[in-house]
MDAnalysis code that builds the backbone (N, CA, C; Angstrom):
import MDAnalysis as mda
import numpy as np

u = mda.Universe.empty(690, n_residues=230, atom_resindex=np.repeat(np.arange(230), 3), trajectory=True)
u.add_TopologyAttr("name", ["N", "CA", "C"] * 230)
u.add_TopologyAttr("resid", np.arange(1, 231))
u.add_TopologyAttr("resname", ["MET", "LYS", "THR", "THR", "LEU", "LEU", "ALA", "GLY", "LEU", "PRO", "ALA", "TYR", "GLY", "LEU", "THR", "LEU", "THR", "ASP", "GLY", "GLN", "ALA", "ASP", "THR", "LEU", "CYS", "ARG", "PHE", "GLY", "GLU", "LEU", "LEU", "LEU", "GLU", "LYS", "ASN", "LYS", "VAL", "MET", "ASN", "LEU", "THR", "ALA", "ILE", "THR", "GLU", "PRO", "GLN", "ALA", "VAL", "ALA", "GLN", "LEU", "HIS", "PHE", "LEU", "ASP", "CYS", "LEU", "ALA", "LEU", "LEU", "ALA", "ALA", "ALA", "PRO", "PHE", "GLN", "GLY", "ARG", "ARG", "VAL", "VAL", "ASP", "VAL", "GLY", "CYS", "GLY", "ALA", "GLY", "PHE", "PRO", "GLY", "VAL", "PRO", "LEU", "LYS", "ILE", "ALA", "GLU", "PRO", "SER", "ILE", "GLU", "LEU", "THR", "LEU", "LEU", "ASP", "SER", "LEU", "GLY", "LYS", "ARG", "THR", "ASP", "TRP", "LEU", "ARG", "GLU", "ILE", "LEU", "PRO", "GLN", "LEU", "GLY", "LEU", "GLU", "ALA", "ARG", "VAL", "GLU", "THR", "GLY", "ARG", "ALA", "GLU", "ASP", "PHE", "VAL", "ARG", "THR", "CYS", "ARG", "GLU", "GLN", "TYR", "ASP", "ILE", "ALA", "VAL", "SER", "ARG", "ALA", "VAL", "ALA", "ARG", "LEU", "PRO", "VAL", "LEU", "ALA", "GLU", "LEU", "CYS", "LEU", "PRO", "TYR", "VAL", "ALA", "VAL", "GLY", "GLY", "LEU", "PHE", "ILE", "ALA", "MET", "LYS", "GLY", "ALA", "MET", "ALA", "ALA", "GLU", "GLU", "ALA", "ASP", "GLU", "ALA", "GLY", "HIS", "ALA", "ILE", "ALA", "ALA", "LEU", "GLY", "GLY", "LYS", "LEU", "GLU", "ARG", "ILE", "TYR", "GLU", "TYR", "PRO", "VAL", "ALA", "ASP", "ALA", "VAL", "HIS", "ARG", "ALA", "VAL", "LEU", "VAL", "ARG", "LYS", "ILE", "LYS", "PRO", "THR", "PRO", "PRO", "ALA", "TYR", "PRO", "ARG", "ALA", "PHE", "ALA", "LYS", "ILE", "LYS", "LYS", "ASN", "PRO", "LEU"])
u.atoms.positions = np.array([
    [165.245, -174.323, -54.556],
    [164.955, -173.047, -54.082],
    [164.938, -172.021, -55.340],
    [165.924, -172.193, -56.135],
    [166.086, -171.219, -57.260],
    [165.003, -171.541, -58.316],
    [164.720, -172.826, -58.619],
    [163.647, -173.247, -59.506],
    [162.301, -172.650, -59.113],
    [161.966, -172.797, -57.892],
    [160.671, -172.333, -57.372],
    [160.664, -170.799, -57.457],
    [161.772, -170.113, -57.136],
    [161.811, -168.678, -57.139],
    [161.576, -168.203, -58.557],
    [162.210, -168.688, -59.556],
    [162.189, -168.172, -60.881],
    [160.725, -168.507, -61.455],
    [160.214, -169.696, -61.083],
    [158.933, -170.161, -61.588],
    [157.777, -169.133, -61.095],
    [157.912, -168.574, -59.974],
    [156.934, -167.794, -59.307],
    [156.932, -166.357, -59.834],
    [157.990, -165.868, -60.364],
    [158.223, -164.358, -60.605],
    [157.111, -163.837, -61.674],
    [156.869, -164.671, -62.722],
    [155.990, -164.093, -63.816],
    [154.633, -163.686, -63.274],
    [154.246, -164.343, -62.235],
    [152.829, -163.958, -61.666],
    [152.853, -162.516, -61.258],
    [154.016, -161.934, -60.948],
    [153.976, -160.536, -60.526],
    [154.612, -159.594, -61.620],
    [154.794, -160.218, -62.848],
    [155.488, -159.410, -63.833],
    [156.957, -159.011, -63.624],
    [157.653, -159.898, -62.732],
    [158.905, -159.447, -62.336],
    [160.046, -160.424, -62.989],
    [161.207, -159.987, -63.211],
    [162.343, -160.756, -63.544],
    [163.580, -160.513, -62.666],
    [164.397, -161.509, -62.633],
    [165.677, -161.336, -61.928],
    [166.827, -161.776, -62.859],
    [167.938, -161.168, -62.623],
    [169.130, -161.681, -63.289],
    [169.480, -162.988, -62.582],
    [170.291, -163.833, -63.350],
    [170.766, -165.016, -62.730],
    [171.535, -164.717, -61.504],
    [172.294, -163.633, -61.422],
    [173.175, -163.313, -60.286],
    [172.273, -162.974, -59.089],
    [171.161, -162.225, -59.350],
    [170.213, -161.808, -58.290],
    [169.623, -163.047, -57.723],
    [169.165, -163.980, -58.602],
    [168.564, -165.216, -58.091],
    [169.533, -166.008, -57.167],
    [170.782, -166.088, -57.724],
    [171.767, -166.895, -56.902],
    [171.978, -166.232, -55.557],
    [172.064, -164.829, -55.503],
    [172.249, -164.114, -54.298],
    [171.097, -164.392, -53.278],
    [169.855, -164.328, -53.797],
    [168.694, -164.658, -53.013],
    [168.687, -166.110, -52.448],
    [169.151, -167.023, -53.195],
    [169.262, -168.431, -52.700],
    [170.388, -168.579, -51.766],
    [171.509, -167.770, -51.931],
    [172.575, -167.844, -50.905],
    [172.022, -167.259, -49.674],
    [171.248, -166.165, -49.749],
    [170.662, -165.616, -48.456],
    [169.765, -166.757, -47.831],
    [168.995, -167.475, -48.566],
    [168.283, -168.626, -48.028],
    [169.046, -169.593, -47.403],
    [170.207, -169.919, -48.016],
    [171.022, -170.928, -47.462],
    [171.631, -170.515, -46.047],
    [172.025, -169.219, -46.027],
    [172.576, -168.605, -44.737],
    [171.506, -168.610, -43.643],
    [170.328, -168.260, -44.125],
    [169.198, -168.232, -43.122],
    [169.011, -169.598, -42.567],
    [168.842, -170.657, -43.354],
    [168.638, -171.963, -42.848],
    [169.802, -172.567, -41.995],
    [170.973, -172.120, -42.427],
    [172.052, -172.578, -41.608],
    [172.086, -172.027, -40.214],
    [171.860, -170.658, -40.164],
    [171.834, -169.961, -38.866],
    [170.572, -170.407, -38.059],
    [169.542, -170.775, -38.726],
    [168.284, -171.194, -38.044],
    [168.507, -172.405, -37.182],
    [169.585, -173.232, -37.503],
    [169.849, -174.422, -36.637],
    [170.240, -174.074, -35.288],
    [170.766, -172.838, -35.022],
    [171.302, -172.470, -33.693],
    [170.547, -171.170, -33.158],
    [169.750, -170.519, -34.045],
    [169.097, -169.349, -33.608],
    [167.694, -169.298, -34.318],
    [166.699, -169.023, -33.559],
    [165.298, -169.068, -34.149],
    [165.093, -167.834, -35.114],
    [165.193, -168.006, -36.372],
    [164.976, -166.922, -37.386],
    [163.757, -167.216, -38.129],
    [163.321, -168.392, -38.410],
    [162.279, -168.709, -39.177],
    [161.592, -170.080, -38.859],
    [160.319, -170.148, -39.065],
    [159.585, -171.398, -38.815],
    [159.628, -172.164, -40.123],
    [159.941, -171.527, -41.229],
    [159.955, -172.104, -42.579],
    [161.326, -172.687, -42.874],
    [161.491, -173.980, -43.016],
    [162.794, -174.534, -43.139],
    [162.961, -175.408, -44.398],
    [161.826, -175.492, -45.207],
    [161.935, -176.333, -46.467],
    [162.285, -175.363, -47.507],
    [163.412, -175.620, -48.400],
    [163.838, -174.656, -49.350],
    [162.773, -174.179, -50.312],
    [161.920, -175.010, -50.793],
    [160.850, -174.544, -51.705],
    [159.903, -173.573, -51.015],
    [159.671, -173.862, -49.729],
    [158.819, -172.978, -49.015],
    [159.452, -171.681, -48.658],
    [160.773, -171.650, -48.489],
    [161.477, -170.374, -48.216],
    [161.384, -169.456, -49.514],
    [161.418, -170.174, -50.715],
    [161.371, -169.445, -51.970],
    [159.947, -168.732, -52.084],
    [158.901, -169.586, -51.720],
    [157.559, -169.065, -51.890],
    [157.201, -168.057, -50.805],
    [157.249, -168.560, -49.539],
    [156.666, -167.774, -48.447],
    [157.569, -166.618, -47.924],
    [158.921, -166.727, -48.200],
    [159.770, -165.730, -47.852],
    [160.054, -164.741, -49.108],
    [160.647, -165.274, -50.105],
    [161.188, -164.558, -51.232],
    [160.064, -163.943, -52.057],
    [159.216, -164.824, -52.614],
    [158.252, -164.296, -53.562],
    [157.215, -163.431, -52.805],
    [156.945, -163.731, -51.538],
    [155.998, -162.926, -50.707],
    [156.494, -161.545, -50.699],
    [157.878, -161.416, -50.467],
    [158.445, -160.063, -50.290],
    [158.603, -159.374, -51.592],
    [159.019, -160.041, -52.643],
    [159.331, -159.474, -54.029],
    [158.093, -159.009, -54.705],
    [156.873, -159.540, -54.294],
    [155.724, -159.159, -54.901],
    [155.405, -157.727, -54.580],
    [155.981, -157.027, -53.537],
    [155.868, -155.690, -53.230],
    [156.348, -154.794, -54.403],
    [157.348, -155.241, -55.102],
    [157.878, -154.497, -56.201],
    [156.878, -154.177, -57.296],
    [155.834, -155.021, -57.413],
    [154.739, -154.842, -58.363],
    [153.677, -153.909, -57.819],
    [153.758, -153.652, -56.467],
    [152.668, -152.872, -55.873],
    [153.018, -151.364, -55.846],
    [154.314, -151.091, -55.858],
    [154.755, -149.663, -55.746],
    [156.161, -149.433, -56.266],
    [156.456, -148.224, -56.756],
    [157.806, -148.053, -57.347],
    [158.896, -147.861, -56.218],
    [159.862, -148.770, -56.186],
    [160.913, -148.778, -55.219],
    [162.278, -148.255, -55.767],
    [162.281, -147.950, -57.008],
    [163.653, -147.644, -57.649],
    [164.055, -146.291, -56.930],
    [165.341, -146.392, -56.426],
    [166.019, -145.235, -55.886],
    [165.270, -144.678, -54.672],
    [164.421, -145.396, -53.974],
    [163.711, -144.921, -52.836],
    [164.601, -145.195, -51.600],
    [164.299, -144.349, -50.578],
    [164.831, -144.591, -49.234],
    [163.791, -145.455, -48.477],
    [164.212, -146.644, -48.111],
    [163.242, -147.600, -47.579],
    [163.730, -147.984, -46.190],
    [162.871, -148.048, -45.226],
    [163.023, -148.619, -43.899],
    [162.150, -149.845, -43.627],
    [162.755, -150.927, -43.194],
    [162.059, -152.119, -42.886],
    [161.981, -152.150, -41.388],
    [160.801, -151.883, -40.903],
    [160.580, -151.778, -39.393],
    [160.212, -153.132, -38.801],
    [161.050, -153.600, -37.841],
    [160.955, -154.923, -37.348],
    [161.189, -155.924, -38.315],
    [162.416, -155.838, -38.857],
    [162.875, -156.645, -40.090],
    [163.079, -158.143, -39.724],
    [163.298, -158.472, -38.438],
    [163.521, -159.783, -38.141],
    [164.719, -160.392, -38.875],
    [164.580, -161.458, -39.645],
    [165.726, -162.042, -40.274],
    [166.042, -161.366, -41.609],
    [165.311, -160.123, -41.885],
    [165.597, -159.400, -43.045],
    [164.518, -159.395, -44.034],
    [163.288, -159.587, -43.706],
    [162.152, -159.573, -44.514],
    [161.173, -158.570, -44.186],
    [160.727, -157.757, -45.279],
    [161.018, -157.964, -46.646],
    [162.202, -157.216, -47.241],
    [162.997, -156.535, -46.362],
    [164.097, -155.644, -46.773],
    [165.151, -156.182, -47.733],
    [165.717, -157.420, -47.204],
    [166.817, -157.935, -47.955],
    [166.491, -158.379, -49.355],
    [165.376, -159.197, -49.501],
    [165.031, -159.585, -50.878],
    [164.638, -158.420, -51.737],
    [164.063, -157.274, -51.218],
    [163.779, -156.146, -51.995],
    [165.117, -155.507, -52.403],
    [166.129, -155.452, -51.631],
    [167.420, -154.754, -51.979],
    [168.103, -155.533, -53.050],
    [167.994, -156.892, -52.912],
    [168.691, -157.896, -54.009],
    [168.027, -157.582, -55.238],
    [166.728, -157.568, -55.302],
    [165.996, -157.388, -56.545],
    [166.095, -156.006, -57.101],
    [166.102, -154.936, -56.261],
    [166.196, -153.594, -56.624],
    [167.367, -152.873, -55.917],
    [168.596, -153.084, -56.496],
    [169.785, -152.534, -55.874],
    [169.808, -150.996, -55.627],
    [169.010, -150.291, -56.303],
    [169.042, -148.780, -56.179],
    [168.355, -148.428, -54.918],
    [167.708, -149.242, -54.182],
    [166.981, -148.942, -52.853],
    [168.159, -148.585, -51.791],
    [167.811, -147.471, -51.079],
    [168.726, -147.017, -50.047],
    [168.032, -147.665, -48.738],
    [168.513, -148.773, -48.265],
    [167.718, -149.571, -47.251],
    [168.269, -149.380, -45.787],
    [167.383, -149.250, -44.908],
    [167.580, -149.372, -43.503],
    [166.908, -150.537, -42.938],
    [167.560, -151.431, -42.269],
    [166.908, -152.615, -41.521],
    [166.950, -152.248, -40.093],
    [165.781, -152.428, -39.467],
    [165.592, -151.999, -37.977],
    [165.024, -153.060, -37.249],
    [165.570, -153.571, -36.204],
    [164.945, -154.590, -35.297],
    [165.374, -154.425, -33.878],
    [164.607, -154.750, -32.977],
    [164.917, -154.587, -31.507],
    [165.826, -155.700, -30.929],
    [165.987, -156.745, -31.727],
    [166.705, -157.847, -31.157],
    [168.200, -157.828, -31.688],
    [169.108, -157.637, -30.902],
    [170.516, -157.551, -31.280],
    [171.055, -158.754, -31.965],
    [170.608, -159.959, -31.571],
    [171.102, -161.146, -32.203],
    [170.748, -161.181, -33.649],
    [169.580, -160.679, -33.991],
    [169.150, -160.730, -35.484],
    [170.005, -159.668, -36.272],
    [170.226, -158.463, -35.731],
    [170.863, -157.364, -36.360],
    [172.299, -157.738, -36.527],
    [172.904, -158.248, -35.454],
    [174.237, -158.787, -35.583],
    [174.468, -159.785, -36.693],
    [173.584, -160.691, -36.868],
    [173.644, -161.672, -37.905],
    [173.479, -160.976, -39.269],
    [172.594, -160.020, -39.385],
    [172.454, -159.335, -40.597],
    [173.730, -158.608, -40.988],
    [174.294, -157.917, -39.952],
    [175.576, -157.202, -40.336],
    [176.668, -158.118, -40.724],
    [176.617, -159.360, -40.266],
    [177.669, -160.280, -40.731],
    [177.394, -160.836, -42.101],
    [176.152, -161.108, -42.425],
    [175.912, -161.782, -43.725],
    [175.744, -160.811, -44.949],
    [175.406, -159.561, -44.668],
    [175.185, -158.559, -45.795],
    [176.388, -158.445, -46.750],
    [177.668, -158.300, -46.039],
    [178.808, -158.149, -46.907],
    [179.038, -159.423, -47.760],
    [178.684, -160.655, -47.167],
    [178.854, -161.948, -47.895],
    [178.046, -161.973, -49.116],
    [176.904, -161.218, -49.118],
    [175.944, -161.260, -50.190],
    [176.214, -160.028, -51.169],
    [177.253, -159.226, -50.850],
    [177.540, -158.034, -51.628],
    [176.462, -156.894, -51.495],
    [175.855, -156.818, -50.372],
    [174.866, -155.976, -50.157],
    [175.216, -154.748, -49.100],
    [174.797, -153.572, -49.449],
    [174.991, -152.467, -48.594],
    [173.708, -152.002, -48.014],
    [173.621, -151.881, -46.784],
    [172.399, -151.472, -46.016],
    [172.769, -150.938, -44.589],
    [171.998, -150.087, -44.132],
    [172.122, -149.596, -42.797],
    [171.384, -150.563, -41.899],
    [172.029, -151.182, -40.910],
    [171.384, -152.099, -39.912],
    [171.385, -151.509, -38.622],
    [170.233, -151.259, -37.936],
    [170.126, -150.623, -36.627],
    [169.414, -151.510, -35.705],
    [169.919, -151.476, -34.516],
    [169.258, -152.158, -33.407],
    [168.478, -151.188, -32.554],
    [167.230, -151.337, -32.369],
    [166.469, -150.425, -31.593],
    [164.998, -150.593, -31.801],
    [164.215, -149.999, -30.941],
    [162.790, -150.092, -31.030],
    [162.322, -148.948, -31.966],
    [161.235, -149.239, -32.746],
    [160.736, -148.349, -33.702],
    [160.477, -147.031, -33.136],
    [159.770, -147.023, -32.001],
    [159.265, -145.800, -31.440],
    [160.446, -144.906, -30.912],
    [161.586, -145.488, -30.725],
    [162.787, -144.681, -30.193],
    [163.640, -144.302, -31.446],
    [163.930, -145.194, -32.307],
    [164.895, -144.925, -33.392],
    [164.391, -143.816, -34.294],
    [163.098, -143.621, -34.421],
    [162.405, -142.561, -35.267],
    [162.890, -141.185, -34.965],
    [163.386, -140.960, -33.652],
    [163.828, -139.563, -33.292],
    [165.031, -139.150, -34.187],
    [165.814, -140.192, -34.700],
    [166.902, -139.798, -35.417],
    [166.698, -139.635, -36.965],
    [165.437, -139.990, -37.439],
    [165.262, -139.959, -38.858],
    [163.733, -139.736, -39.156],
    [163.182, -138.896, -38.415],
    [161.687, -138.667, -38.572],
    [161.355, -138.142, -39.958],
    [160.408, -138.753, -40.646],
    [159.875, -138.403, -41.950],
    [161.019, -138.184, -42.937],
    [161.940, -139.119, -42.937],
    [163.147, -139.101, -43.913],
    [163.101, -140.226, -44.860],
    [162.065, -141.032, -44.818],
    [161.971, -142.221, -45.771],
    [160.846, -142.139, -46.765],
    [161.144, -142.633, -47.995],
    [160.025, -142.623, -49.030],
    [159.105, -143.773, -48.795],
    [159.531, -144.797, -48.239],
    [158.672, -145.976, -48.008],
    [159.139, -146.607, -46.737],
    [158.157, -146.879, -45.855],
    [158.250, -147.875, -44.649],
    [157.583, -149.075, -44.864],
    [158.260, -150.260, -44.687],
    [157.639, -151.560, -44.947],
    [157.753, -152.291, -43.589],
    [156.710, -153.113, -43.385],
    [156.701, -153.954, -42.162],
    [155.859, -155.262, -42.465],
    [156.400, -156.332, -41.946],
    [155.788, -157.694, -42.170],
    [155.348, -158.318, -40.955],
    [154.011, -158.427, -40.660],
    [153.552, -159.228, -39.570],
    [154.165, -158.914, -38.138],
    [154.232, -157.578, -37.885],
    [154.895, -157.177, -36.604],
    [153.816, -156.877, -35.566],
    [152.691, -156.261, -35.965],
    [151.578, -155.989, -34.988],
    [150.217, -155.642, -35.745],
    [149.143, -155.532, -35.037],
    [147.880, -155.169, -35.714],
    [148.096, -153.756, -36.265],
    [147.340, -153.416, -37.277],
    [147.587, -152.301, -38.108],
    [147.465, -150.957, -37.259],
    [146.457, -150.824, -36.347],
    [146.454, -149.520, -35.647],
    [147.763, -149.288, -34.798],
    [148.353, -150.311, -34.323],
    [149.545, -150.196, -33.567],
    [150.761, -150.032, -34.573],
    [150.757, -150.718, -35.641],
    [151.800, -150.686, -36.635],
    [151.876, -149.321, -37.330],
    [150.707, -148.794, -37.543],
    [150.749, -147.424, -38.221],
    [151.395, -146.421, -37.387],
    [151.193, -146.430, -36.007],
    [151.797, -145.396, -35.148],
    [153.363, -145.677, -35.144],
    [153.794, -146.887, -35.333],
    [155.125, -147.169, -35.236],
    [155.901, -146.857, -36.565],
    [155.197, -146.935, -37.777],
    [155.819, -146.762, -39.005],
    [155.585, -145.388, -39.701],
    [154.292, -144.863, -39.630],
    [153.989, -143.657, -40.448],
    [154.995, -142.405, -39.918],
    [155.420, -142.340, -38.752],
    [156.304, -141.168, -38.445],
    [157.592, -141.185, -39.218],
    [158.041, -142.391, -39.719],
    [159.228, -142.447, -40.577],
    [159.036, -141.979, -41.982],
    [157.768, -141.825, -42.482],
    [157.601, -141.678, -43.868],
    [157.429, -140.124, -44.149],
    [158.130, -139.644, -45.134],
    [157.986, -138.265, -45.727],
    [156.600, -138.052, -46.275],
    [156.157, -136.848, -46.177],
    [154.915, -136.580, -46.934],
    [154.996, -136.878, -48.408],
    [154.007, -137.639, -48.935],
    [154.043, -138.057, -50.270],
    [154.559, -139.571, -50.350],
    [155.122, -140.035, -49.319],
    [155.620, -141.439, -49.331],
    [154.584, -142.438, -48.951],
    [155.098, -143.699, -48.793],
    [154.144, -144.828, -48.561],
    [154.523, -145.604, -47.297],
    [153.526, -146.020, -46.643],
    [153.738, -147.139, -45.660],
    [153.103, -148.387, -46.106],
    [153.787, -149.431, -46.266],
    [153.302, -150.749, -46.737],
    [153.314, -151.827, -45.617],
    [152.163, -152.261, -45.223],
    [152.069, -153.264, -44.250],
    [151.647, -154.606, -44.856],
    [152.541, -155.642, -44.720],
    [152.208, -156.899, -45.268],
    [151.236, -157.629, -44.263],
    [150.125, -158.075, -44.780],
    [149.137, -158.616, -43.838],
    [148.576, -159.786, -44.435],
    [147.667, -160.543, -43.697],
    [146.969, -161.781, -44.133],
    [145.553, -161.568, -44.594],
    [144.787, -162.607, -44.342],
    [143.499, -162.636, -44.855],
    [142.624, -161.547, -44.197],
    [142.950, -160.997, -43.028],
    [142.134, -160.055, -42.407],
    [142.540, -158.597, -42.653],
    [143.291, -158.485, -43.815],
    [143.837, -157.122, -44.112],
    [142.751, -156.023, -44.176],
    [141.705, -156.218, -44.835],
    [140.500, -155.314, -45.018],
    [140.044, -154.978, -43.678],
    [139.760, -155.900, -42.804],
    [139.282, -155.653, -41.538],
    [140.230, -154.871, -40.658],
    [141.568, -155.191, -40.733],
    [142.458, -154.353, -40.009],
    [142.586, -152.922, -40.494],
    [142.464, -152.717, -41.822],
    [142.464, -151.395, -42.496],
    [141.272, -150.606, -41.814],
    [140.118, -151.178, -41.775],
    [138.940, -150.507, -41.222],
    [139.157, -150.045, -39.780],
    [139.758, -151.145, -39.054],
    [140.022, -150.879, -37.708],
    [141.068, -149.751, -37.370],
    [141.990, -149.618, -38.402],
    [143.025, -148.663, -38.253],
    [142.717, -147.254, -38.922],
    [141.461, -147.086, -39.424],
    [141.105, -145.901, -40.135],
    [141.417, -144.548, -39.320],
    [140.976, -144.561, -38.091],
    [141.159, -143.405, -37.315],
    [142.663, -143.110, -37.037],
    [143.449, -144.195, -36.708],
    [144.869, -144.040, -36.580],
    [145.450, -143.503, -37.716],
    [145.263, -144.083, -38.842],
    [145.879, -143.775, -40.120],
    [145.655, -142.196, -40.372],
    [144.442, -141.795, -40.206],
    [144.166, -140.346, -40.373],
    [144.855, -139.485, -39.381],
    [144.855, -139.915, -38.129],
    [145.376, -139.082, -37.049],
    [146.872, -138.886, -37.360],
    [147.530, -139.874, -38.000],
    [149.094, -139.941, -38.148],
    [149.475, -139.284, -39.431],
    [148.492, -138.740, -40.152],
    [148.795, -138.119, -41.469],
    [148.729, -138.896, -42.668],
    [148.104, -140.108, -42.561],
    [147.998, -141.062, -43.647],
    [146.610, -141.233, -44.277],
    [146.602, -141.760, -45.466],
    [145.326, -142.052, -46.118],
    [145.390, -143.439, -46.783],
    [144.470, -144.312, -46.469],
    [144.531, -145.690, -47.135],
    [144.489, -145.499, -48.674],
    [145.351, -146.040, -49.365],
    [145.396, -145.933, -50.812],
    [144.789, -147.138, -51.488],
    [145.108, -148.354, -51.032],
    [144.518, -149.602, -51.590],
    [145.062, -150.730, -50.791],
    [144.421, -151.883, -50.950],
    [144.925, -153.229, -50.397],
    [145.240, -154.002, -51.698],
    [146.570, -154.300, -51.806],
    [147.182, -155.055, -52.894],
    [147.063, -156.461, -52.599],
    [146.419, -157.419, -53.430],
    [146.375, -158.704, -53.300],
    [147.288, -159.401, -54.382],
    [147.874, -160.515, -53.903],
    [148.842, -161.158, -54.873],
    [148.875, -162.732, -54.351],
    [149.099, -163.588, -55.430],
    [149.141, -164.986, -55.104],
    [150.543, -165.386, -54.643],
    [150.496, -166.318, -53.562],
    [151.670, -166.953, -53.089],
    [151.412, -168.384, -52.858],
    [152.028, -169.270, -53.637],
    [151.767, -170.575, -53.529],
    [150.198, -170.884, -53.898],
    [149.452, -171.439, -53.053],
    [148.068, -171.605, -53.191],
    [147.136, -170.599, -52.472],
    [147.700, -169.592, -51.907],
    [147.043, -168.663, -51.149],
    [147.044, -167.270, -51.779],
    [146.255, -166.422, -51.219],
    [146.204, -165.004, -51.647],
    [146.811, -164.201, -50.417],
    [147.878, -163.355, -50.713],
    [148.465, -162.503, -49.710],
    [148.107, -161.126, -49.921],
    [148.166, -160.313, -48.951],
    [147.656, -158.884, -49.071],
    [148.729, -157.925, -48.407],
    [148.811, -156.767, -49.055],
    [149.556, -155.653, -48.494],
    [148.690, -154.457, -48.434],
    [148.656, -153.758, -47.269],
    [147.922, -152.452, -47.123],
    [148.912, -151.297, -47.421],
    [148.459, -150.554, -48.398],
    [149.311, -149.398, -48.795],
    [148.619, -148.120, -48.274],
    [149.341, -147.290, -47.477],
    [148.938, -146.041, -46.892],
    [149.773, -144.870, -47.435],
    [149.264, -143.934, -47.960],
    [149.896, -142.729, -48.462],
    [150.010, -141.731, -47.479],
    [151.229, -141.105, -47.173],
    [151.415, -140.002, -46.234],
    [150.973, -138.692, -46.823],
    [149.964, -138.058, -46.373],
    [149.393, -136.950, -46.965],
    [149.724, -135.609, -46.225],
    [150.144, -135.773, -44.891],
    [150.474, -134.593, -44.159],
    [151.435, -135.100, -43.041],
    [152.055, -134.149, -42.395],
    [153.101, -134.598, -41.439],
    [152.422, -135.274, -40.197],
    [153.072, -136.187, -39.639],
    [152.564, -136.826, -38.367],
    [152.776, -135.910, -37.220],
    [151.658, -135.617, -36.412],
    [151.884, -134.664, -35.263],
    [153.060, -135.112, -34.378],
    [153.748, -134.216, -33.743],
    [154.964, -134.564, -33.011],
    [154.734, -135.409, -31.841],
    [153.476, -135.474, -31.313],
    [153.133, -136.372, -30.176],
    [153.227, -137.777, -30.429],
    [153.399, -138.146, -31.753],
    [153.441, -139.568, -32.116],
    [154.848, -139.883, -32.726],
    [155.355, -141.024, -32.523],
    [154.687, -142.237, -31.781],
    [154.886, -142.072, -30.262],
    [153.923, -142.512, -29.580],
    [154.007, -142.600, -28.007],
    [154.943, -143.743, -27.642],
    [155.123, -143.805, -26.284],
    [155.858, -145.027, -25.779],
    [155.075, -146.236, -26.122],
    [155.748, -147.358, -26.345],
    [155.099, -148.506, -26.792],
    [154.017, -149.052, -25.847],
    [154.274, -148.922, -24.615],
    [153.221, -149.392, -23.563],
    [151.879, -148.647, -23.791],
    [152.019, -147.359, -24.166],
    [150.875, -146.503, -24.331],
    [150.154, -146.868, -25.711],
    [150.992, -147.158, -26.672],
    [150.433, -147.563, -27.974],
    [149.651, -148.877, -27.857],
    [150.252, -149.811, -27.157],
    [149.659, -151.138, -27.037],
    [148.422, -151.053, -26.227],
    [148.459, -150.250, -25.119],
    [147.291, -150.176, -24.140],
    [146.210, -149.455, -24.665],
    [146.468, -148.357, -25.428],
    [145.365, -147.529, -26.017],
    [145.731, -147.160, -27.511],
    [145.507, -148.118, -28.371],
    [145.720, -147.868, -29.811],
    [144.915, -146.738, -30.261],
    [145.361, -145.953, -31.203],
    [144.589, -144.774, -31.734],
    [143.297, -145.183, -32.363],
])
């Protein structure tokens, strides 16, 4: 896992200390151990964990400045991309948000073992935002929902001038086009689609800049977001 991780970093112009690499690999070991009793990941081969989880997430550090930023990982699941980002850039002030208590309980348990400090919250994105609206520099999310839906869940967290980063697949450009109206209505502007190599594939992240406050009517209840995306 460590060999694969270190071999992949130069493609993004990134480096890790030996301690950071060891911490990431320890996170991977804890993930695979817990996965035996709780469904956290479909990726169970150590080399694939390094490529498809760690390198995929760390590549975001080459897409935008994260140093000292307040970051919320919306729908973090088993901690991706938030935990790898925090390990590689300790100055991040990180909030991990997920609606499933079993996942957040596990994250609260293992973060101290990794020597990491982060706020871990259990809740739905459209509800938790009431406590921290427009208080983050960056909102990140990985494969949670299609972009018109995800934009309404994430952009309300972002302060004006900040970024919403959605990790997407081969259809990133099509989703960005589909979400154009939603992004504008929520106070955002598409900045670019960042492409980066992972293993033998090209992965993509949609970067949206927050240019004005999100109207107070958003986000709506999830049932309404899902039924009638902006």
